[in-house]
C-alpha positions as CSV (number, residue, x, y, z in Angstrom):
1,M,-12.2,19.1,5.7
2,D,-14.0,18.4,8.7
3,F,-13.3,19.3,13.1
4,T,-12.3,22.7,14.1
5,T,-11.1,24.0,17.4
6,K,-10.4,27.6,18.1
7,T,-8.4,29.0,20.7
8,K,-6.3,32.2,21.5
9,L,-2.6,31.5,20.8
10,F,-1.2,32.6,24.2
11,E,-3.6,30.2,26.0
12,V,-1.2,27.3,24.5
13,L,2.2,29.1,24.1
14,D,3.7,27.7,27.4
15,N,2.5,24.2,25.7
16,I,4.7,25.0,22.8
17,R,7.7,26.6,24.9
18,A,7.9,23.3,26.7
19,A,9.4,21.9,23.6
20,F,10.0,24.7,21.4
21,P,11.4,27.6,23.2
22,D,12.9,29.6,20.3
23,Y,9.4,29.0,18.6
24,A,7.5,30.3,21.2
25,D,9.4,33.4,21.8
26,A,9.2,34.2,18.0
27,L,5.8,33.8,18.2
28,G,4.9,36.3,21.5
29,A,6.9,38.5,19.9
30,E,5.2,38.7,16.7
31,Y,1.8,38.2,17.8
32,T,-0.7,39.7,20.5
33,D,-2.8,38.2,23.4
34,E,-6.1,38.3,21.1
35,T,-4.5,36.2,18.1
36,M,-6.3,33.5,17.3
37,L,-4.9,30.0,17.1
38,I,-7.2,27.8,14.2
39,R,-6.7,24.0,14.3
40,K,-8.6,22.3,11.1
41,A,-8.7,18.5,10.8
42,G,-9.6,16.0,8.1
43,A,-8.8,12.9,6.1
44,S,-6.4,12.6,2.9
45,E,-8.6,12.3,-0.1
46,T,-5.3,10.2,-1.6
47,L,-2.5,8.7,0.3
48,E,0.8,7.8,-1.9
49,A,3.2,5.8,0.4
50,Q,7.5,6.2,-1.0
51,P,9.6,3.0,-0.2
52,I,11.5,2.6,2.7
53,T,14.6,4.4,2.5
54,R,17.9,4.2,5.2
55,N,19.4,7.5,6.5
56,A,22.7,7.3,5.4
57,A,23.5,9.9,8.2
58,T,22.0,8.2,11.0
59,G,22.2,4.6,9.9
60,K,18.3,4.4,10.7
61,D,14.8,3.5,8.1
62,E,12.6,6.6,7.0
63,G,9.4,6.1,5.2
64,I,7.2,9.0,3.3
65,I,3.9,9.8,3.0
66,I,2.5,11.6,0.9
67,G,-1.0,13.4,1.6
68,D,-3.4,16.2,1.7
69,I,-3.3,18.5,5.0
70,T,-6.2,20.4,3.7
71,T,-8.4,20.9,1.1
72,L,-10.8,23.7,-0.8
73,S,-13.8,21.4,1.1
74,V,-16.2,23.6,2.9
75,D,-15.9,22.0,6.8
76,S,-18.6,21.3,9.4
77,Y,-18.3,25.2,10.5
78,N,-19.1,26.0,7.4
79,E,-15.7,27.3,6.9
80,V,-12.8,27.1,3.7
81,V,-9.1,27.5,4.1
82,L,-7.7,28.5,0.7
83,P,-4.9,26.6,-0.1
84,E,-3.0,29.4,-2.0
85,G,-3.0,31.4,1.1
86,M,-0.6,29.7,3.3
87,D,2.2,31.4,4.0
88,K,4.8,28.6,5.6
89,T,7.7,30.7,6.0
90,R,7.7,30.5,10.0
91,Y,6.9,26.7,9.7
92,V,9.6,25.8,7.5
93,K,11.7,26.9,10.4
94,N,10.8,24.2,12.6
95,N,9.2,21.7,10.3
96,V,8.2,18.8,13.0
97,V,4.8,16.9,13.0
98,L,3.1,17.0,16.2
99,R,1.0,13.7,17.2
100,A,-2.5,15.2,18.1
101,H,-0.9,18.8,18.7
102,N,0.9,17.8,21.9
103,Y,3.2,20.2,22.3
104,T,3.7,19.6,26.3
105,D,5.2,15.5,26.0
106,F,6.8,16.1,22.4
107,L,8.1,13.1,21.0
108,P,9.7,13.3,17.5
109,H,8.3,10.8,15.3
110,A,8.0,12.4,12.0
111,E,9.1,15.3,10.3
112,N,8.0,17.5,6.6
113,A,9.8,16.7,4.2
114,W,7.8,19.3,1.7
115,L,5.1,21.3,1.6
116,K,2.8,22.6,-1.6
117,A,-0.3,23.8,-3.0
118,Y,-1.4,21.5,-5.7
119,P,-2.1,22.0,-8.6
120,T,0.0,25.5,-8.7
121,N,-2.8,27.5,-10.9
122,A,-6.0,27.4,-8.9
123,P,-5.2,24.8,-6.1
124,T,-7.5,22.6,-4.5
125,R,-5.4,21.0,-1.5
126,I,-1.9,21.3,0.3
127,R,-0.1,18.4,-0.1
128,A,2.4,17.7,2.4
129,A,5.5,15.0,2.3
130,T,5.8,13.8,6.0
131,K,8.9,11.3,6.5
132,Y,8.4,9.0,9.6
133,Y,10.8,7.9,11.8
134,L,10.5,4.0,11.6
135,D,12.7,3.5,14.9
136,D,9.9,4.9,16.4
137,E,7.2,2.9,17.9
138,Y,4.6,5.9,17.1
139,G,6.2,6.6,13.7
140,L,6.0,3.2,12.4
141,K,2.5,2.4,13.6
142,V,1.1,5.5,11.7
143,Y,3.8,4.8,8.4
144,N,2.2,1.2,8.4
145,H,-1.5,2.7,8.8
146,R,-1.2,4.9,6.0
147,S,0.7,3.2,3.6
148,A,-1.9,0.6,4.1
149,K,-4.1,3.1,2.7
150,R,-6.1,3.6,6.0
151,P,-5.5,7.2,6.2
152,L,-5.7,8.9,9.8
153,G,-6.6,12.5,9.9
154,Y,-4.4,15.4,9.4
155,S,-4.9,18.6,11.4
156,I,-3.2,22.1,10.7
157,G,-2.8,24.6,13.1
158,F,-2.5,28.4,12.1
159,I,-3.1,32.0,12.6
160,P,-5.3,33.4,10.0
161,I,-4.1,36.7,8.4
162,K,-7.3,38.0,6.2
163,M,-10.4,36.5,6.1
164,A,-13.5,37.2,4.2
165,C,-17.1,36.8,5.5
166,A,-20.8,38.4,4.2
167,D,-20.1,41.7,5.7
168,S,-16.8,41.6,3.2
169,E,-17.1,44.2,0.5
170,D,-15.8,41.2,-2.2
171,W,-17.6,38.3,-0.6
172,D,-19.7,37.7,-3.3
173,A,-16.8,37.5,-5.9
174,Q,-15.0,35.0,-3.2
175,V,-18.0,33.1,-2.8
176,E,-18.3,32.2,-6.8
177,M,-14.4,32.1,-7.0
178,W,-14.6,29.0,-4.4
179,Q,-17.5,27.7,-6.3
180,D,-16.4,27.5,-9.5
181,R,-13.2,26.1,-8.4
182,Y,-14.5,23.4,-6.3
183,S,-17.1,22.8,-8.8
184,K,-14.2,22.1,-11.7
185,H,-12.3,19.8,-8.3
186,T,-15.3,17.7,-8.0
187,G,-15.6,17.3,-12.3
188,G,-18.9,19.3,-11.8
189,S,-20.5,16.6,-10.2
190,I,-21.9,19.3,-8.0
191,A,-24.6,21.9,-9.4
192,R,-23.8,25.0,-8.5
193,A,-27.2,25.3,-6.8
194,D,-26.5,22.3,-4.6
195,M,-23.5,23.8,-3.3
196,P,-22.9,25.2,-0.1
197,T,-22.1,29.2,1.2
198,P,-19.6,29.5,3.4
199,D,-20.2,31.4,6.2
200,L,-16.0,32.4,6.6
201,I,-13.0,31.8,3.9
202,Y,-9.7,32.2,5.1
203,Q,-7.9,33.8,2.3
204,N,-4.1,34.4,3.8
205,W,-2.9,32.4,7.0
206,K,0.2,31.3,8.2
207,L,0.8,27.7,9.1
208,L,2.6,26.9,12.6
209,E,2.5,23.2,12.8
210,Y,0.6,19.9,11.6
211,S,-0.4,17.0,13.0
212,D,-1.2,13.1,13.1
213,V,-4.5,13.0,14.9
214,V,-7.3,10.9,15.5
215,V,-10.2,13.8,15.5
216,P,-9.6,17.1,17.2
217,A,-11.0,18.3,20.6
218,N,-14.5,18.8,19.7
219,P,-17.0,16.9,21.7
220,D,-20.0,18.2,19.5
221,T,-18.5,16.4,16.7
222,V,-17.9,13.4,18.4
223,A,-21.5,13.7,19.5
224,S,-22.6,13.3,15.6
225,Y,-20.2,10.9,14.9
226,V,-21.5,8.8,17.4
227,A,-25.2,9.4,16.3
228,K,-24.1,8.4,12.9
229,G,-22.9,4.9,13.8
230,L,-19.3,5.9,13.0
231,I,-17.7,6.3,16.4
232,P,-19.3,3.3,18.7
233,P,-21.1,4.8,22.0
234,E,-18.6,2.8,24.1
235,K,-15.4,4.1,22.5
236,A,-16.4,7.7,22.2
237,A,-14.3,8.4,25.0
238,D,-11.3,7.0,23.1
239,Y,-12.0,10.1,20.6
240,T,-11.9,13.1,23.2
241,I,-9.1,15.1,23.4
242,E,-8.1,16.2,27.2
243,G,-7.5,20.2,27.7
244,D,-6.7,21.5,24.5
245,T,-4.6,19.0,22.5
246,R,-4.2,15.6,24.6
247,P,-5.7,12.2,23.6
248,K,-7.1,10.3,26.7
249,T,-5.2,6.8,25.1
250,S,-2.4,6.1,22.8
251,I,-4.8,4.7,20.3
252,I,-4.0,6.6,16.9
253,V,-7.1,5.3,15.0
254,T,-9.9,3.1,15.5
255,K,-11.9,4.6,12.4
256,A,-10.5,5.5,9.7
257,L,-12.6,7.6,7.7
258,R,-11.3,6.4,4.3
259,H,-12.1,9.2,1.7
260,S,-14.7,11.2,2.9
261,V,-16.2,13.1,6.2
262,T,-18.8,15.6,6.1
263,G,-18.1,18.2,3.5
264,D,-14.9,16.8,2.2
265,Y,-15.2,15.8,-1.6
266,K,-15.8,11.9,-2.9
267,P,-15.9,10.9,-6.5
268,D,-19.3,10.1,-8.0
269,G,-19.3,6.6,-7.3
270,L,-17.1,4.0,-8.9
271,W,-14.0,4.4,-11.3
272,N,-15.1,1.3,-12.9
273,K,-18.5,1.4,-13.0
274,S,-18.7,-2.5,-13.7
275,L,-17.3,-3.4,-10.9
276,D,-19.6,-4.9,-7.9
277,D,-20.6,-2.9,-4.6
278,T,-17.3,-4.2,-2.9
279,F,-15.5,-1.6,-4.4
280,D,-18.0,1.1,-3.1
281,I,-16.3,2.1,0.3
282,S,-18.5,4.7,1.8
283,E,-19.9,2.4,4.1
284,F,-16.9,0.3,4.9
285,D,-15.5,0.1,8.4
286,E,-12.0,-0.4,9.1
287,A,-9.6,-2.1,11.3
288,S,-8.0,-0.2,13.9
289,L,-4.5,-0.1,14.0
290,D,-3.8,-1.3,17.2
291,F,-6.4,-4.5,16.3
292,D,-4.3,-4.6,13.1
293,N,-1.3,-5.1,14.6
294,E,-2.3,-7.6,17.5
295,I,-3.4,-10.0,14.6
296,Y,0.0,-9.5,13.0
297,T,2.3,-9.6,15.5
298,K,0.7,-13.0,16.7
299,F,0.9,-14.5,13.4
300,L,4.2,-13.2,12.1
301,K,5.6,-13.7,15.9
302,C,7.1,-10.0,15.9
303,K,6.8,-6.9,17.7
304,V,4.7,-4.0,16.0
305,K,8.0,-2.5,15.4
306,N,9.5,-5.5,13.4
307,I,6.9,-5.5,10.5
308,Y,7.4,-4.8,7.2
309,V,5.1,-3.8,4.6
310,A,5.5,-3.6,0.9
311,Q,2.8,-2.3,-0.7
312,Y,1.1,-1.6,-4.2
313,D,-2.2,0.6,-5.0
314,I,-3.6,-1.6,-7.9
315,P,-5.1,1.4,-9.8
316,S,-8.9,-0.3,-11.5
317,P,-7.7,-0.7,-14.9
318,L,-5.1,-3.1,-13.8
319,I,-7.1,-5.2,-10.9
320,G,-7.9,-7.9,-13.5
321,T,-4.3,-8.4,-14.7
322,Y,-2.8,-7.8,-11.4
323,L,-5.5,-10.5,-9.2
324,S,-4.6,-13.1,-11.4
325,S,-0.7,-12.3,-11.3
326,I,-1.2,-12.5,-7.5
327,Q,-2.8,-15.8,-7.9
328,A,-0.4,-17.5,-10.2
329,I,2.7,-16.3,-8.3
330,T,1.6,-17.2,-4.9
331,E,-0.3,-20.0,-5.8
332,D,2.4,-22.6,-4.2
333,M,1.7,-20.7,-0.9
334,T,-0.4,-22.5,1.7
335,I,-3.4,-20.6,3.1
336,V,-3.8,-20.6,6.6
337,D,-6.8,-18.8,7.5
338,T,-9.1,-16.0,5.6
339,R,-10.6,-12.8,7.3
340,R,-12.4,-9.6,7.2
341,F,-12.0,-7.7,10.6
342,S,-14.4,-4.6,11.2
343,Y,-13.0,-1.6,13.1
344,D,-13.8,-3.0,16.2
345,G,-12.5,-5.9,16.0
346,T,-15.5,-8.0,14.9
347,E,-15.9,-9.9,11.6
348,S,-17.6,-9.8,8.6
349,P,-17.3,-12.6,5.7
350,P,-14.5,-11.7,3.5
351,R,-15.6,-10.1,0.1
352,R,-14.8,-12.1,-3.4
353,S,-15.7,-10.4,-6.5
354,Q,-16.0,-11.4,-10.2
355,I,-13.6,-9.7,-11.7
356,Q,-13.5,-9.1,-15.8
357,L,-10.1,-9.6,-16.9
358,N,-10.4,-8.7,-20.7
359,S,-13.5,-8.7,-23.1
360,T,-13.6,-12.6,-23.0
361,Q,-12.5,-13.8,-19.4
362,S,-13.4,-13.5,-15.9
363,G,-12.3,-14.7,-12.5
364,R,-13.5,-14.8,-8.8
365,F,-11.4,-13.2,-6.6
366,L,-10.8,-12.2,-2.9
367,T,-11.0,-8.2,-3.1
368,D,-11.8,-7.6,0.6
369,G,-10.0,-9.3,3.0
370,T,-6.7,-10.7,4.5
371,E,-5.1,-14.1,3.9
372,F,-2.6,-15.5,6.3
373,T,-0.3,-17.6,4.2
374,H,2.9,-19.4,4.7
375,T,5.4,-19.6,1.6
376,K,6.8,-23.4,0.5
377,H,9.7,-22.7,2.7
378,G,7.3,-21.8,5.7
379,I,7.8,-18.2,6.2
380,P,4.8,-16.1,7.3
381,V,3.0,-13.6,4.7
382,I,0.2,-11.8,5.2
383,K,-2.0,-10.6,1.9
384,D,-4.6,-8.2,2.6
385,F,-6.3,-6.3,-0.1
386,A,-8.4,-3.5,0.6
387,P,-10.7,-2.4,-2.2
388,S,-11.7,1.6,-2.9
389,W,-13.4,4.0,-5.4
390,R,-10.1,3.9,-7.2
391,G,-8.9,0.2,-7.2
392,I,-7.7,-2.1,-4.4
393,A,-5.0,-1.7,-2.5
394,L,-2.5,-4.8,-1.8
395,S,0.1,-5.0,1.3
396,L,2.0,-7.6,2.0
397,I,2.8,-8.1,5.8
398,V,6.2,-9.8,7.0
399,N,8.6,-9.4,9.3
400,E,11.3,-7.2,8.9
401,E,13.4,-10.3,8.7
402,N,11.8,-11.5,5.8
403,E,11.6,-8.1,4.0
404,S,13.3,-9.5,0.5
405,V,10.7,-12.3,1.1
406,A,8.0,-9.6,0.5
407,D,9.3,-7.4,-2.1
408,G,10.6,-10.6,-4.1
409,I,6.9,-11.7,-4.1
410,M,5.8,-7.9,-5.2
411,N,8.6,-8.0,-8.0
412,E,7.6,-11.5,-9.2
413,I,4.0,-9.9,-9.3
414,H,4.8,-6.8,-11.4
415,Q,6.9,-8.5,-14.0
416,H,4.2,-11.6,-14.3
417,A,1.4,-8.5,-14.8
418,D,3.7,-6.8,-17.7
419,S,4.1,-10.1,-19.3
420,N,0.9,-11.4,-19.0
421,H,-0.8,-8.4,-19.3
422,M,-4.7,-9.2,-19.6
423,L,-5.1,-5.5,-21.6
424,R,-2.7,-6.2,-24.3
425,G,-5.1,-5.3,-27.9
426,E,-8.2,-4.6,-25.9
427,K,-10.2,-1.5,-26.1
428,F,-10.7,0.0,-22.8
429,A,-11.5,3.0,-21.3
430,L,-9.0,4.4,-18.2
431,S,-11.5,3.4,-15.4
432,G,-11.3,-0.3,-16.6
433,E,-14.3,-1.1,-18.3
434,F,-14.6,-2.5,-21.6
435,L,-15.8,-0.7,-24.7
436,S,-18.2,-2.2,-27.4
437,S,-17.8,-1.7,-31.1
438,T,-19.9,1.1,-32.9
439,D,-21.5,1.1,-36.4
440,D,-19.1,4.0,-36.9
441,T,-16.9,3.6,-40.2
442,W,-14.4,5.7,-42.2
443,D,-17.0,5.8,-45.0
444,D,-19.5,7.2,-42.3
445,L,-16.8,9.9,-41.3
446,V,-17.3,13.3,-42.5
447,I,-14.4,15.5,-42.1
448,G,-11.5,16.5,-44.6
449,A,-10.1,14.5,-47.0
450,K,-6.5,15.3,-45.9
451,D,-7.7,15.3,-42.2
452,K,-8.8,11.5,-42.8
453,Q,-5.5,11.2,-44.8
454,A,-3.7,12.3,-41.9
455,I,-5.5,10.5,-39.3
456,Q,-5.2,6.8,-41.2
457,K,-1.4,7.2,-42.2
458,S,-0.6,8.3,-38.7
459,L,-2.0,5.1,-37.7
460,K,-0.9,3.0,-40.1
461,I,2.9,4.1,-38.7
462,T,2.1,3.4,-35.3
463,E,0.8,-0.1,-36.0
464,E,3.1,-1.5,-38.8
465,D,6.1,0.5,-38.3
466,G,6.1,0.9,-34.7
467,K,6.7,4.5,-34.7
468,S,4.8,6.7,-32.3
469,R,2.9,10.1,-33.1
470,G,0.8,12.9,-31.5
471,L,-2.1,14.5,-32.6
472,L,-4.7,17.5,-31.5
473,F,-8.0,17.4,-32.6
474,V,-9.6,21.0,-31.9
475,G,-12.9,22.7,-32.8
476,P,-16.5,23.4,-31.1
477,P,-18.6,20.6,-30.0
478,G,-19.9,18.2,-32.6
479,T,-17.9,18.4,-35.2
480,G,-16.5,14.7,-35.1
481,K,-13.8,14.8,-32.9
482,T,-15.1,11.9,-30.5
483,K,-17.0,10.2,-33.8
484,T,-13.6,10.1,-35.2
485,G,-12.3,8.6,-32.0
486,R,-14.8,5.9,-32.1
487,T,-13.7,5.2,-35.9
488,I,-10.7,4.4,-34.9
489,M,-11.0,2.2,-32.0
490,N,-13.5,0.3,-34.5
491,D,-10.6,0.0,-37.3
492,T,-7.8,-0.5,-35.2
493,E,-6.4,-4.2,-34.0
494,S,-3.9,-2.6,-31.5
495,T,-4.8,-1.7,-28.0
496,F,-7.0,1.1,-27.3
497,I,-7.2,3.1,-24.3
498,W,-10.3,6.1,-24.0
499,M,-9.8,8.5,-21.1
500,S,-11.6,11.3,-20.3
501,A,-11.8,14.5,-17.8
502,R,-13.9,12.2,-15.6
503,D,-11.1,10.3,-14.8
504,F,-9.0,12.9,-13.1
505,M,-11.7,12.5,-10.1
506,Y,-9.9,9.1,-9.1
507,G,-6.6,10.5,-8.8
508,W,-4.2,13.9,-9.0
509,P,-3.8,14.4,-12.8
510,S,-0.1,13.4,-12.9
511,S,-0.7,10.0,-11.5
512,V,-3.7,9.8,-13.8
513,L,-1.8,10.4,-16.8
514,R,1.4,8.6,-15.9
515,L,-0.9,5.8,-15.7
516,A,-2.6,6.2,-19.2
517,F,0.8,7.2,-20.7
518,D,2.6,3.7,-19.1
519,M,-0.1,1.6,-19.9
520,G,0.0,2.9,-23.3
521,R,3.9,1.8,-23.5
522,K,3.5,-1.5,-22.0
523,L,0.6,-2.4,-24.4
524,A,2.3,-1.0,-27.5
525,P,0.9,-0.7,-30.4
526,T,-1.7,1.5,-28.8
527,V,-3.8,4.7,-29.4
528,L,-4.4,6.5,-26.3
529,F,-7.4,9.0,-27.1
530,M,-7.8,11.7,-24.6
531,E,-11.0,13.4,-24.7
532,D,-11.7,16.9,-23.6
533,I,-9.2,17.1,-20.9
534,D,-7.3,20.3,-21.5
535,T,-8.8,22.0,-18.5
536,D,-6.9,19.1,-16.1
537,L,-3.3,18.8,-18.2
538,D,-0.3,18.3,-15.6
539,V,1.3,20.4,-18.9
540,D,5.1,19.3,-17.8
541,L,4.1,15.6,-18.1
542,V,2.5,15.8,-20.9
543,K,5.3,18.1,-22.8
544,T,7.5,15.6,-21.2
545,E,5.7,12.5,-22.6
546,L,4.9,13.9,-26.3
547,D,9.0,15.5,-26.5
548,G,9.7,11.6,-26.0
549,L,7.3,10.0,-28.7
550,R,10.4,8.8,-30.5
551,Q,11.7,6.4,-27.5
552,N,8.0,5.7,-27.1
553,S,7.4,2.6,-29.6
554,G,4.2,2.4,-31.5
555,L,2.4,5.0,-29.4
556,M,-0.4,7.1,-31.0
557,T,-1.6,9.6,-28.9
558,I,-4.6,11.8,-29.3
559,L,-5.8,15.2,-27.6
560,T,-9.1,16.5,-28.2
561,T,-10.5,20.3,-27.1
562,N,-13.5,22.2,-27.9
563,F,-11.2,25.2,-26.5
564,P,-7.7,25.6,-28.1
565,E,-7.6,29.1,-26.6
566,R,-7.3,27.0,-23.2
567,L,-4.4,25.0,-24.1
568,P,-1.4,26.5,-22.1
569,Q,1.1,27.7,-24.6
570,A,3.8,25.7,-22.9
571,L,2.4,22.9,-24.5
572,I,2.0,24.1,-28.1
573,D,5.1,26.5,-28.1
574,R,7.3,23.5,-29.5
575,P,6.9,22.9,-33.5
576,G,6.6,19.1,-33.9
577,R,5.4,18.3,-30.3
578,F,2.0,17.3,-32.3
579,H,3.0,15.7,-35.7
580,H,-1.0,16.9,-36.5
581,V,-2.8,19.6,-35.4
582,L,-6.3,19.0,-37.0
583,H,-9.3,21.5,-36.9
584,F,-12.6,20.3,-36.7
585,A,-14.7,23.1,-37.9
586,L,-18.4,23.3,-38.7
587,P,-19.2,21.8,-41.8
588,D,-19.4,23.3,-44.8
589,K,-22.4,23.3,-47.8
590,T,-20.5,20.5,-49.2
591,Q,-20.1,18.2,-46.3
592,R,-23.6,19.1,-45.0
593,K,-24.9,17.9,-47.9
594,E,-22.5,14.8,-48.0
595,M,-24.1,14.0,-44.2
596,L,-27.6,14.1,-45.5
597,N,-26.7,12.0,-48.4
598,K,-25.1,9.3,-46.5
599,W,-27.9,9.7,-43.6
600,T,-31.0,9.3,-45.5
601,D,-32.4,8.0,-48.5
602,G,-34.8,9.2,-51.1
603,I,-34.5,12.8,-51.1
604,S,-35.2,15.2,-54.4
605,E,-32.0,17.1,-55.1
606,S,-34.1,20.6,-54.9
607,L,-35.2,19.6,-51.2
608,L,-31.8,18.6,-50.3
609,K,-30.7,21.7,-51.9
610,K,-33.1,23.5,-49.1
611,I,-32.2,21.6,-46.4
612,V,-28.6,22.1,-46.8
613,E,-29.1,25.9,-46.6
614,K,-31.2,25.7,-44.0
615,T,-28.9,23.8,-41.8
616,E,-26.0,26.9,-42.4
617,G,-23.9,26.8,-38.7
618,F,-25.0,23.3,-37.7
619,S,-22.4,21.0,-36.2
620,G,-22.5,17.4,-37.3
621,A,-23.7,16.2,-34.3
622,H,-26.3,18.7,-34.6
623,I,-27.6,17.2,-38.4
624,A,-27.6,13.9,-37.4
625,H,-30.3,15.1,-34.4
626,L,-32.1,16.4,-36.9
627,V,-32.0,13.6,-39.3
628,E,-32.9,11.2,-35.7
629,Y,-35.8,13.4,-35.1
630,A,-37.4,13.3,-38.8
631,D,-37.0,9.3,-38.9
632,T,-39.1,9.5,-35.7
633,I,-41.6,11.8,-37.3
634,A,-41.6,9.7,-40.6
635,E,-42.4,6.5,-38.5
636,D,-44.8,8.1,-36.2
637,E,-47.0,10.5,-39.2
638,G,-46.5,8.2,-42.2
639,M,-44.5,11.0,-43.3
640,E,-41.8,11.0,-46.4
641,I,-38.7,11.4,-45.3
642,G,-37.8,14.6,-46.9
643,L,-41.0,16.0,-45.7
644,A,-40.0,14.7,-42.2
645,L,-36.8,16.5,-42.1
646,L,-38.4,19.8,-43.1
647,E,-41.0,19.5,-40.1
648,S,-38.0,18.5,-38.1
649,M,-35.9,21.6,-38.6
650,E,-39.4,23.3,-38.4
651,R,-40.2,22.1,-35.0
652,M,-36.7,22.5,-33.9
653,S,-36.5,25.9,-35.0
654,D,-39.9,26.7,-33.0
655,Q,-38.5,25.2,-29.5
656,R,-35.1,27.3,-29.8
657,D,-37.5,30.8,-30.7
658,L,-39.7,29.6,-27.2
659,I,-36.7,29.2,-25.1
660,E,-35.1,32.7,-26.5
661,E,-38.1,34.2,-25.7
662,L,-38.1,33.0,-22.2
663,Q,-34.5,33.9,-22.0
664,S,-35.3,37.6,-23.6
665,D,-38.0,38.2,-20.8
666,A,-35.9,37.0,-17.8
667,K,-33.4,39.6,-19.7
668,A,-35.5,42.6,-19.5
669,K,-36.9,41.9,-16.1
670,A,-33.2,41.7,-15.0
671,L,-32.5,45.0,-16.5
672,D,-35.5,46.6,-15.4
673,D,-34.5,45.8,-11.7
674,I,-30.7,47.2,-12.3
675,S,-32.1,50.3,-13.6
676,L,-34.0,51.0,-10.5
677,M,-31.1,49.9,-8.4
678,V,-29.0,52.3,-10.1
679,A,-31.4,54.8,-9.6
680,D,-31.4,54.2,-5.7
681,A,-27.7,54.4,-5.9
682,M,-27.9,58.1,-7.1
683,N,-29.7,58.7,-3.6
684,P,-27.3,59.6,-1.2
685,K,-29.3,58.0,1.4
686,T,-28.4,54.5,0.1
687,K,-25.1,53.0,1.1
688,D,-23.7,50.4,-0.9
689,I,-26.1,48.5,-3.4
690,S,-23.3,47.0,-5.7
691,A,-23.9,43.4,-4.1
692,D,-28.1,43.9,-5.2
693,I,-26.7,44.9,-8.4
694,A,-24.4,41.8,-8.8
695,E,-26.8,39.8,-7.4
696,A,-29.6,40.6,-10.0
697,M,-27.2,39.9,-12.6
698,N,-26.1,36.5,-11.1
699,N,-29.6,35.9,-12.3
700,V,-29.8,36.9,-15.6
701,P,-29.1,33.5,-18.2
702,G,-25.8,34.5,-20.2
703,I,-24.3,37.2,-17.8
704,K,-20.7,37.0,-17.9
705,D,-17.7,38.8,-16.3
706,I,-18.9,42.3,-15.5
707,T,-17.5,44.1,-13.2
708,I,-20.2,46.4,-10.8
709,P,-18.7,49.5,-9.6
710,E,-18.7,50.4,-5.8
711,R,-20.8,53.1,-4.9
712,T,-18.1,55.9,-4.1
713,A,-17.7,55.5,-7.9
714,F,-21.7,56.0,-9.2
715,K,-20.7,59.6,-9.1
716,D,-19.3,59.3,-12.5
717,F,-21.7,56.9,-13.7
718,S,-25.0,57.3,-15.3
719,I,-28.1,54.9,-15.0
720,S,-27.9,54.6,-18.9
721,S,-24.2,53.5,-18.9
722,V,-24.4,50.9,-16.1
723,I,-27.4,49.1,-18.2
724,A,-25.4,49.2,-21.4
725,A,-22.3,47.4,-19.6
726,A,-25.2,44.8,-18.3
727,Q,-26.3,44.7,-21.9
728,G,-23.0,44.1,-23.3
729,A,-22.3,41.3,-20.7
730,L,-25.8,39.7,-21.8
731,E,-24.7,39.7,-25.4
């Protein structure tokens, strides 16, 4: 989130009354002259366009766009708005969507269909479905722009109810909560040390309205964007809002900040890292809405309100399949011109990229630009390609009288893609990157014989009988879950899709999961391997998919987790949802011996027995690393492999002891500091040092979930009891 304005509610109450008298009267009766109205704006991380529908009651067309009206990000004022703190009771009684907070000249162009905090557990954003009136020129402009994946800003107007700041008693806990959730939201891509500390957290707030905006009235921010080159100096006036709400021009967008403005989350690079920098849109300029429409209307020979857009957001793994299908379906269309426009109407060369279609084929395609074409019947059709971190947005733009032509072309593209899928029988990550075979084999895999048999039988049933199976792999890290996945990938002739928690950075968990299952069904027989995604599961969707396995012919779904206790009870409460739940435990003595025999040669029986005893508690991955280290020692020092293994264990043990010693010293110092602070707390002159104690404990390695009592409770506490509590947390 970025851009903030703050004013007193009574200063805009008369403006609100001009459009919504009853609403303004209710607000005036509920709040005082000192009540603050906060407006905060930012770019939506993702946008989803719903198909245009006709309202049966009015006979008019409507289009819904789903986007984020606020997120968990820290904004340019160094403030955070908690999504779960939203009270929408007042808003749903007056659910209009404004134009840049303009109450005075209110003209309806859209209304809210629904609002919800997402995800339900520990939400990171407020999702809103905005229904645009397409008979309104402004509503049509906004819908077309957003449906083409060129997001405008959203701005929320709200009244703060409860806030936390550095003077709040629970401030440290509030900041830690925000940092934990934000870290999870970004997939851990931002280290805790690199995260900012907010100055203010809005814990509870009452939503009054939200708006489609360019940017809010914030001269300092406009100036900073001019300095950054995001707004041309000569265009700065167009971004200023007069008074408290009014834009100086009717231009709704001249620069679309597609994913991220200051402080907003963006993914850690491309989803598919094999794609070229055409898809790294962090520095891209976006064509203005008015400029786009001027070009489109001239080519299509119609007014803006008569433009129709058929749009599909091609996800990263389907780029090759869809671009080849677009080429095949539109090959008989005549290309009149190919252009690529920047935000101010200047031109850049169209971008074409070499796209990998499958593991052996590739092709060159237009990936950023606009093709102006005619069908064989002379109908003008504009094909627009807009790349993003997630994939490519394809738009087919026509005069509304040719709506059926655009829809027909899009349907043919979908059908061709399904019938000529380039990924059938391939091994690839959900990002679209193709996976190479590894050296892992069933013979090399050391797991329980019954578990191995269950996996192999499930694979055979999926491939040969066309039935579907669900498997759950649970166990600590390094016990063979991932290695088993690689072994299955090497062995199967079926399609293999590898999915990990990183994929959730590039879309809503529900949309990413749905994409994975949809591809699995279309490319069956398929193995869908979902690695360590227990914290990001859309439980209802996974339940639906797994419960429907009998209808999903030839789909073998495997979920893995290091933390089975984190799996929602709703997922595992139904017998038969998973045909096999396999426990990958730490290897026992027999399995450790088998691993060492497989991975080494020439070790005497007595030495082997000794090493097996010494590796009690080692995971399979740990033993593999031990052998790799021993191989290095044997090669570098000319040592026999058995002795090298002992040397490897000794060196690794010394390293571990040194680290534990350093951690122990840090813990001891922290406990000493805590002792002194607790003793100081017994002094009546001391105020509240609980925050200091918490800060000291936060610096102690391994400390977790300890509650520090308020000073008022210290009268019942002894120094030793607090230290004991700290020691317990350290353990």
